[in-house]
Structure formats: C-alpha cells, structure tokens
C-alpha positions in Angstrom: -0.3 0.0 0.2 1.4 3.1 -1.1 2.3 6.1 1.6 -0.4 8.4 1.5 0.8 12.3 1.9 -1.6 15.2 2.1 -0.5 18.1 0.1 -1.3 21.7 1.1 0.0 25.0 -0.5 -2.1 27.9 -2.2 0.6 28.2 -4.8 -0.9 26.0 -7.6 2.5 25.8 -9.8 3.9 24.7 -6.2 1.6 22.2 -5.8 1.1 20.7 -8.8 5.1 19.8 -9.3 5.8 19.1 -5.7 2.8 16.7 -6.5 4.0 15.3 -9.4 7.8 15.0 -7.8 6.2 12.8 -4.9 4.2 10.8 -7.0 7.4 9.7 -9.4 9.2 8.4 -6.1 5.7 6.6 -5.1 3.8 8.1 -2.7 0.0 9.0 -3.4 -0.6 12.2 -3.1 -3.6 14.5 -2.0 -3.6 18.0 -2.5 -5.5 20.8 -1.0 -5.2 24.6 -1.7 -6.2 26.0 1.5 -5.9 25.4 5.3 -9.5 24.8 5.9 -9.3 22.5 2.7 -6.7 20.2 4.3 -8.6 20.2 7.9 -11.7 18.8 6.1 -9.9 16.2 4.2 -7.9 15.1 7.4 -11.2 14.7 9.1 -12.4 11.9 6.6 -9.0 10.5 5.1 -6.0 9.1 6.7 -2.5 10.2 5.8 0.9 9.0 6.9 2.2 12.9 6.7 1.0 15.9 5.8 3.3 18.7 4.0 1.7 21.8 4.9 2.8 25.9 3.4 2.8 27.8 6.8 1.5 31.2 5.0 -1.7 30.8 3.6 -4.8 32.9 3.1 -7.6 32.5 5.7 -6.5 29.5 8.0 -2.5 29.3 8.0 -1.1 26.4 8.3 -0.2 26.8 11.7 -3.7 27.4 12.7 -4.9 24.2 10.6 -2.2 22.1 12.2 -3.7 23.1 15.3 -7.3 21.5 14.6 -5.6 18.7 12.8 -4.2 17.9 16.1 -7.6 17.9 17.7 -8.8 15.0 15.7 -5.3 12.8 15.7 -3.0 14.1 17.9 0.3 12.1 16.6 0.2 13.8 13.1 3.1 14.3 11.3 3.4 17.7 9.8 6.7 19.1 8.0 6.0 22.7 7.6 7.4 24.4 4.1 7.5 28.3 3.7 9.3 30.9 1.1 9.3 33.2 4.2 11.6 34.0 6.9 8.6 34.4 9.6 10.5 33.3 12.5 7.6 33.7 15.2 5.7 31.9 12.8 8.2 29.2 12.4 8.7 29.1 16.1 5.4 28.4 17.0 4.9 25.7 14.8 7.7 23.9 16.4 6.4 24.5 19.3 3.4 23.4 18.5 4.9 20.0 17.6 5.4 20.3 13.7 8.2 17.7 12.7 10.1 20.1 10.5 10.1 23.4 9.2 12.0 23.5 5.4 12.2 26.5 3.5 11.0 26.8 -0.5 12.7 26.5 -2.7 13.4 23.0 -1.4 16.2 21.4 -1.3 15.3 17.8 -2.5 17.4 15.4 -0.7 16.8 16.8 2.8 13.0 17.3 1.4 12.7 13.2 0.9 15.1 12.6 3.9 12.5 14.7 5.9 9.5 12.7 4.5 11.2 9.6 5.4 12.1 10.4 9.2 8.8 11.7 9.4 7.4 8.5 8.5 9.5 6.1 10.8 10.2 8.7 13.6 9.4 6.9 17.1 9.0 8.3 20.1 12.4 8.8 21.8 13.8 12.2 21.3 15.6 13.6 18.3 18.9 13.4 17.8 21.0 15.2 15.0 24.3 13.5 14.5 26.8 16.0 12.7 29.7 13.8 11.4 31.7 13.8 8.2 31.9 9.8 8.3 29.2 8.7 6.4 29.6 5.1 8.1 29.8 6.4 11.2 26.5 8.6 11.0 24.4 5.0 9.7 25.8 3.0 12.4 24.5 5.4 15.0 21.6 6.0 12.9 20.5 2.1 13.1 22.0 1.2 16.6 19.6 4.9 18.3 16.7 3.9 16.4 16.6 0.3 17.8 16.9 2.1 21.1 13.6 4.0 20.1 15.4 7.4 19.5 14.4 9.0 16.1 17.6 10.0 14.6 18.8 12.3 11.7 22.1 13.0 10.4 24.4 15.9 8.7 27.8 15.3 7.2 29.1 18.9 6.9 29.0 21.7 9.6 26.6 23.7 7.0 24.2 21.1 6.8 24.1 20.6 10.4 23.2 24.0 11.1 20.5 23.5 8.5 19.1 20.9 9.6 19.1 22.6 13.3 16.8 25.2 11.8 14.7 22.8 10.1 13.7 20.0 13.0 13.0 20.6 16.6 16.4 18.8 17.7 16.9 17.5 21.2 20.4 16.4 21.5 23.3 17.1 18.8 26.1 14.7 18.6 28.4 16.8 16.9 32.1 15.8 15.7 34.4 18.8 16.0 36.2 18.1 12.7 34.0 19.0 10.3 33.9 20.4 6.9 32.9 24.2 5.8 32.1 24.8 10.0 34.1 23.5 12.5 32.1 22.1 15.7 32.7 25.1 17.8 31.2 27.0 15.0 28.6 24.5 14.3 27.2 24.8 17.7 27.7 28.7 18.0 25.0 28.9 15.7 22.6 26.0 16.8 22.4 27.3 20.2 20.6 30.6 20.0 18.3 27.9 17.2 17.7 25.8 20.0 18.7 26.9 23.1 17.6 23.7 25.1 19.7 21.5 22.9 21.8 19.0 24.5 25.3 18.8 23.1 27.8 15.6 23.3 31.3 16.2 21.3 32.4 13.0 19.5 35.9 13.0 18.4 38.8 11.1 17.3 41.3 13.9 17.5 41.5 14.8 21.4 44.5 16.2 21.0 44.5 18.2 17.9 40.9 19.3 18.6 41.7 20.1 22.5 41.5 23.7 22.4 38.0 23.8 20.4 36.5 20.6 22.8 37.3 22.9 25.4 35.8 26.2 24.7 32.7 24.2 23.5 32.4 22.5 26.9 32.9 25.9 28.3 29.8 27.2 26.4 27.9 24.6 28.1 28.3 21.6 25.6 27.6 18.3 28.2 30.8 16.3 27.6 32.9 14.8 25.3 33.3 11.5 23.7 36.5 9.9 22.1 36.1 7.7 18.9 35.8 4.6 18.7 32.3 5.7 20.4 31.3 3.2 23.5 28.0 2.6 22.3 26.9 1.4 26.0 28.6 4.5 27.6 26.8 6.6 25.1 23.0 4.7 25.1 23.7 5.3 28.9 24.3 9.0 28.4 21.5 9.6 26.4 18.8 7.7 28.7 20.1 10.0 31.5 19.3 13.3 29.5 16.0 11.9 28.3 14.9 11.0 32.1 16.1 14.7 32.9 14.2 16.6 30.5 11.4 14.4 31.2 11.6 15.8 34.6 12.5 19.5 33.7 16.1 19.4 34.8 17.5 19.9 31.4 
C-alpha cells in the first residue's frame, strides 16, 4: 500500500510540481489549496505525512495544524515556507511540527525529512553531525533500535540547516567537520535550539583540544572519544532523556 501524503499549499504551481515529484517517488498525494480544505480532508481520510505551507490566506498552516491535532494528536506535519517568518516558524515547532523546510526545497533534505517523519519513533530527536557517513549510518541504526529518532548531517553547514528545520533534542557533534568546525556549528545552533544538549564526539582529542574545551566551556554536556563506547553513549542519552522529562535540562 502506498504511503499517503496530504500536500497543502495555496500556490498552484508549487502544488502541481511537488505533487508530480512525490508521485514519481511512489507516494499517493492528495492536494489541498487552503488550510480549511486540508482540515476537512484530514477529518475524513488517513495520511502518513502532511506537507503544509505556513503562510496561506484564511487559515494558515499553524492554525490548520492545531485543528488537525484535535482530530488526531499524533500527526506528522512538515511545514514549508518561502518566508523568514521566525515567530510563526517558532510557533509551528512549539506546536509539535516535525520540521520546517524553506522554499525552494532542497530535494535531498526534503525526501530525507519525509522518510524520517514516516519512521519517527517515540524517543527524542538526535542530530548526528559527522562527516563519517558510515558512523552516521551505524549510529542511526543503533539509536533507532533503541527508540530514538535520528537525523544525520555530514558537514557543518548542513548541520546548521537541519537544526533550523528540525526540533532537535540532542546534538552528537564531531569537532572536525567540513565548512564549519564543531565550535562554529555549536555557536550557530545554540541560539536556534537553546535547550539542545550537545555531546562532542571526536577522534582527535589532542588536535582539537582547544575547540573541545571552548565548546565545553560554552555548556556542551561532555566529550566522548572515538571509537565510541555505545553502552556509554546509550546510558548518557538515557540520562539526558530522563532529565528532560523531569524538567532538569
């Protein structure tokens, strides 16, 4: 059975082109040109993921999302926007939107986000920022099996972009990254996600010692050395999740 996506946007050209792209990837797509229409459709049909523009005439994306949550609280909504409406974006994330993506869409990030929304579990969202793609894949698999939702970024620039798009709980941050080093990434992400818990992961403790110390001084949680002790990492993540639940973090 095909995954069903409710695609909501008042821009007809964007609606048509995105629908074609998604259908070519094997999704069943139901379009809606307004928030009101989307809420009506959502009340009578079942969807795996909702892709919804934030800024629409009448009922905007966030208002539509709030109404949908009254029908089914666990819905996965990915917001898209062509505008830097920071207040509305923050509101969308605060209401529980899975992610906010900016137009024109980065299609690689777009499909990755849809895939993560479909497969998301109950654990907190972890962003792994490391240029070692094999390590990212291993962490995604291991942490996913432990109940966490994981997204990966392979360079500093992508890590910041993903922190802008996802409501991230925990950042696993390599210090040695292309484009932006770990400290630069941390300094850019922290204002976006002020409650994020950051765990430094590195195989270069001596070479990156100054950057590691600066990041720890700026409230990063701790530093783990590679190769990672997975039992230690899982134990630490469990402690962080418990602290967040208890309102300590």
